[in-house]
C-alpha positions in Angstrom: -8.8 -7.3 16.2 -10.5 -6.5 12.9 -10.2 -4.2 9.9 -13.0 -1.9 8.9 -13.5 1.3 6.8 -12.5 4.3 8.7 -15.0 6.9 9.9 -14.5 10.5 10.9 -14.7 9.3 14.6 -11.3 7.6 14.0 -9.6 11.0 13.0 -7.8 11.7 16.2 -6.4 8.1 16.5 -5.3 8.2 12.8 -3.4 11.5 13.4 -1.5 9.9 16.3 -0.6 6.9 14.1 0.5 9.2 11.4 2.9 11.1 13.9 4.4 7.6 14.9 4.9 6.7 11.2 7.7 9.3 10.8 9.4 10.7 7.5 8.7 9.4 4.1 5.3 8.1 4.4 3.7 10.3 2.0 0.3 8.4 2.1 -0.2 8.9 5.9 1.2 12.5 6.6 0.8 14.0 10.2 -1.5 16.7 8.9 -4.9 17.0 10.6 -6.7 18.6 7.7 -5.2 16.2 5.1 -6.2 13.2 7.1 -9.5 14.6 7.6 -10.0 14.8 3.9 -8.6 11.4 3.4 -11.2 9.9 5.7 -14.0 12.0 4.0 -13.0 10.9 0.6 -12.9 7.3 1.8 -16.5 7.7 3.4 -17.8 9.1 0.1 -16.1 6.2 -1.8 -17.8 3.6 0.4 -21.2 5.5 0.1 -20.9 5.9 -3.7 -20.9 9.6 -3.7 -17.3 10.3 -4.5 -17.2 13.2 -7.0 -14.7 11.5 -9.4 -16.0 7.9 -10.1 -13.2 5.6 -10.9 -10.7 7.5 -8.6 -12.3 6.4 -5.3 -9.9 5.9 -2.2 -10.8 3.3 0.4 -9.1 3.9 3.8 -9.2 1.2 6.5 -8.4 1.1 10.3 -7.4 -1.9 12.5 -9.6 -1.8 15.6 -8.9 -3.7 18.9 -12.1 -5.4 19.5 -11.4 -5.6 23.3 -10.6 -1.9 23.8 -11.8 -0.1 20.7 -8.1 1.3 20.3 -7.2 2.0 16.6 -3.9 0.2 16.0 -3.2 0.7 12.4 -4.1 1.9 9.0 -4.1 0.6 5.3 -5.6 1.9 2.1 -6.3 1.5 -1.6 -6.6 4.2 -4.3 -8.7 2.8 -7.1 -6.8 4.5 -10.0 -3.8 6.9 -9.7 -2.8 9.8 -12.1 -6.1 10.7 -13.6 -6.5 14.0 -12.0 -2.9 14.8 -11.2 -0.1 13.1 -13.0 1.7 10.3 -11.3 5.3 10.5 -11.6 8.0 7.7 -11.3 11.6 7.2 -12.5 12.1 4.3 -14.7 15.5 2.4 -14.9 16.5 1.9 -18.3 19.7 0.6 -20.0 21.6 1.9 -23.0 24.8 0.6 -24.6 27.7 2.5 -26.2 30.6 1.0 -28.1 33.7 2.2 -29.7 35.4 -0.1 -32.2 38.4 2.2 -32.4 39.0 1.8 -28.6 37.6 -1.5 -28.2 35.3 -0.3 -25.5 31.8 -1.5 -24.7 29.8 0.2 -21.9 26.3 -0.3 -20.5 24.8 2.6 -18.6 21.7 2.8 -16.6 19.4 5.9 -17.0 16.7 7.3 -14.9 13.8 8.6 -17.0 10.7 10.4 -15.6 7.6 8.6 -16.7 3.8 8.5 -16.2 3.7 4.8 -17.1 1.7 3.7 -14.0 -1.1 6.2 -14.8 -4.5 4.3 -14.1 -3.0 1.6 -11.9 -4.5 0.9 -8.4 -2.2 1.7 -5.6 -2.1 0.3 -2.2 -0.6 2.2 0.6 -1.1 3.9 4.0 0.0 0.7 5.7 1.2 1.4 9.3 0.8 -0.6 12.4 1.5 0.7 15.9 4.6 -0.9 17.4 2.6 -2.2 20.3 0.7 -4.5 17.9 3.3 -5.9 15.8 2.6 -9.5 16.7 0.2 -12.3 15.8 0.6 -11.6 11.9 -1.4 -8.4 12.5 0.7 -6.6 9.8 0.1 -9.6 7.4 -3.7 -9.2 8.0 -3.7 -5.5 7.4 -1.8 -5.8 4.1 -3.6 -8.8 2.7 -7.0 -7.6 3.6 -6.7 -5.0 0.8 -6.4 -7.8 -1.7 -9.4 -9.7 -0.1 -11.4 -6.3 -0.8 -10.1 -6.3 -4.4 -11.1 -10.0 -4.9 -14.5 -9.3 -3.7 -15.1 -6.1 -5.9 -12.7 -6.4 -8.9 -14.6 -4.1 -11.1 -13.7 -1.2 -9.0 -10.0 -1.6 -9.4 -7.5 -1.6 -12.3 -5.9 -4.7 -13.8 -2.5 -3.4 -12.5 -1.6 -2.9 -8.7 1.3 -1.0 -7.4 2.9 -0.4 -4.1 5.5 2.5 -3.6 7.9 1.3 -0.8 9.6 3.8 1.5 13.2 4.3 0.3 16.5 4.5 2.1 16.5 7.2 4.8 18.1 7.8 8.0 16.6 8.5 11.5 16.6 12.3 10.7 14.9 11.9 7.4 17.8 12.3 5.1 17.6 10.4 1.9 20.8 9.9 -0.1 18.8 9.7 -3.5 16.9 12.9 -2.7 20.0 14.8 -1.7 21.9 13.7 -4.9 19.3 14.6 -7.4 15.7 16.1 -6.4 17.1 18.6 -3.9 19.1 20.4 -6.6 15.8 21.3 -8.3 13.5 21.6 -5.3 16.0 23.6 -3.1 14.4 22.2 0.2 15.1 19.4 2.6 13.7 15.9 1.9 11.2 16.1 4.7 9.7 19.3 3.4 9.5 18.3 -0.3 7.8 15.0 0.9 5.3 16.8 3.1 4.4 19.2 0.3 3.7 16.3 -2.0 1.6 14.6 0.6 -0.5 17.6 1.7 -0.5 19.8 -1.4 -0.1 17.6 -4.4 2.7 17.0 -6.8 2.4 20.0 -9.2 5.7 21.2 -8.1 7.3 18.1 -9.5 6.1 18.8 -12.9 7.1 22.5 -12.6 10.7 21.8 -11.4 11.9 18.3 -12.2 14.1 17.9 -15.2 12.4 15.7 -17.9 15.7 14.6 -19.4 17.2 11.2 -18.7 19.8 11.1 -15.8 22.8 8.9 -16.0 22.9 6.8 -12.8 26.7 6.7 -13.0 26.9 10.5 -12.4 25.3 10.3 -8.9 27.3 9.6 -5.8 27.7 5.9 -4.9 25.5 6.3 -1.8 22.5 7.5 -4.1 23.2 4.8 -6.8 23.0 2.1 -4.0 19.7 3.6 -2.7 17.9 3.2 -6.1 15.4 0.4 -6.1 16.1 -0.4 -2.4 13.6 0.0 0.5 13.8 1.5 4.0 14.7 -1.2 6.6 11.4 -0.9 8.2 9.7 -1.7 4.9 11.5 -4.9 4.1 9.0 -7.2 5.8 6.2 -5.5 3.8 8.2 -5.8 0.5 8.9 -9.6 1.2 5.1 -10.0 1.9 4.2 -8.3 -1.4 6.7 -10.6 -3.2 5.1 -13.6 -1.9 1.8 -12.3 -3.2 3.4 -12.0 -6.7 4.5 -8.4 -6.9 7.8 -7.6 -8.4 10.2 -4.7 -8.8 10.0 -3.8 -12.5 12.5 -0.8 -12.5 10.1 1.9 -11.4 11.3 3.9 -8.4 10.0 6.7 -6.3 10.9 10.1 -7.5 11.8 11.4 -4.2 13.8 8.7 -2.3 14.5 6.2 -5.2 12.6 3.5 -3.3 11.3 0.5 -5.2 7.8 0.5 -6.6 6.3 -3.1 -6.6 3.9 -4.1 -9.4 1.5 -6.9 -9.9 -1.3 -7.9 -12.2 -4.5 -7.9 -9.9 -5.7 -11.3 -11.2 -2.2 -12.9 -10.3 -2.1 -11.7 -6.8 -2.2 -14.8 -4.6 -5.0 -13.7 -2.4 -7.2 -12.8 -5.5 -6.3 -16.2 -7.1 -6.8 -18.4 -4.0 -9.1 -16.9 -1.6 -12.4 -18.9 -1.6 -16.0 -18.1 -1.0 -18.1 -20.4 1.2 -21.3 -20.4 3.2 -21.3 -20.2 7.1 -23.1 -23.4 8.0 -22.3 -23.5 11.7 -21.0 -21.1 14.4 -19.4 -23.0 17.1 -16.2 -23.3 19.2 -13.5 -25.1 17.2 -10.4 -27.0 18.3 -7.2 -24.9 18.9 -5.5 -26.8 16.1 -8.1 -25.7 13.5 -6.6 -23.8 10.5 -6.2 -20.0 11.0 -7.5 -18.0 8.1 -8.2 -14.4 7.3 -11.9 -13.9 6.8 -14.1 -11.1 5.3 -17.8 -10.7 4.8 -19.3 -9.9 1.5 -20.5 -6.4 2.3 -19.1 -3.4 0.6 -19.6 -0.4 2.9 -19.9 -2.8 5.9 -16.6 -4.6 5.0 -14.9 -6.4 7.8 -11.8 -8.5 7.9 -10.3 -10.6 10.9 -8.3 -13.7 11.6 -9.8 -16.8 13.2 -10.4 -20.5 13.0 -12.3 -21.8 10.0 -13.3 -25.5 9.6 -14.2 -26.6 6.2 -17.2 -28.9 5.8 -18.7 -30.7 2.9 -21.2 -28.0 2.2 -19.5 -24.8 3.8 -17.6 -23.8 6.6 -17.8 -23.5 10.5 -16.4 -20.5 12.3 -16.1 -19.4 15.9 -18.6 -17.2 17.6 -15.7 -14.7 18.3 -14.8 -14.5 14.5 -18.5 -14.2 13.5 -18.8 -11.2 15.9 -15.8 -9.4 14.5 -16.6 -10.0 10.8 -20.4 -9.6 11.4 -21.4 -13.0 10.0 -24.4 -15.1 10.8 -25.3 -18.7 9.9 -26.2 -18.7 6.2 -24.0 -15.7 5.3 -21.3 -15.9 2.6 -17.7 -15.2 3.6 -14.3 -15.2 1.8 -11.4 -17.0 3.5 -7.5 -17.3 2.9 -5.0 -19.2 5.0 -2.8 -17.1 7.2 
């Protein structure tokens, strides 16, 4: 298995994966034309021909090297909110007191903000259920940070990840039903799909700009704020181990947590290392397993394999060298899995 930039030849496979992803994954909608444009934008970004420099998007697929099957996707948006506003709710606190009644109260408010404008966003992370093994999900997620570590000037100092919020199997979201639905007058799945395929102008047109008292929402909606879908909990935990934190920003549709980190503080960015390949040979089974990338931009590859550190470089296996397109004398970046 190895991660590489998506090409238009992957379109049909990506569409199939998007259909498996289900409700609420705005960054991977099951829409053929939207996904075609997503891949085209990524190809232009890797080629250096994207029409809006600084707003590039990089879309990757996970390929089974044995069969050529496309098993997963992940992506990065270099900077968000520059062409279309990026909306979040921010949880804030106010206090109120009455000396006459000897009452002191704290209230949480939801305020529409554009605070995260210009941040780098990671998303589009989906792995086919048949491949959820051998730390493949971890490889797909962390490979994006390896790419940022290799090409830091292309990305913002702040990195975010919007997590899918609380929803049931039919796509009903308690937060959406309690608040946004009153203004959009449509089911959650439809609003989420419009946002994914047509942009978010309708949020600006229809959502109230005034603060919302959280106490006024039903308990089910209050409990959903800042939480994540059960299927997204492992991804959230992985991000937390990398240094991401929940800072009070939540998705405007389902109330899911938005995780935030400073790029330079992400563990992969801080602790991945560069070395020269001095030997390509079979290595003992107890050799350390690492994720490895080459130093190419448009030819970026990432895979997991054995890496043995030597005094003047590293040794890797022929299998890993083939997957990542490395030869003796090349530079690689590695990070323990």
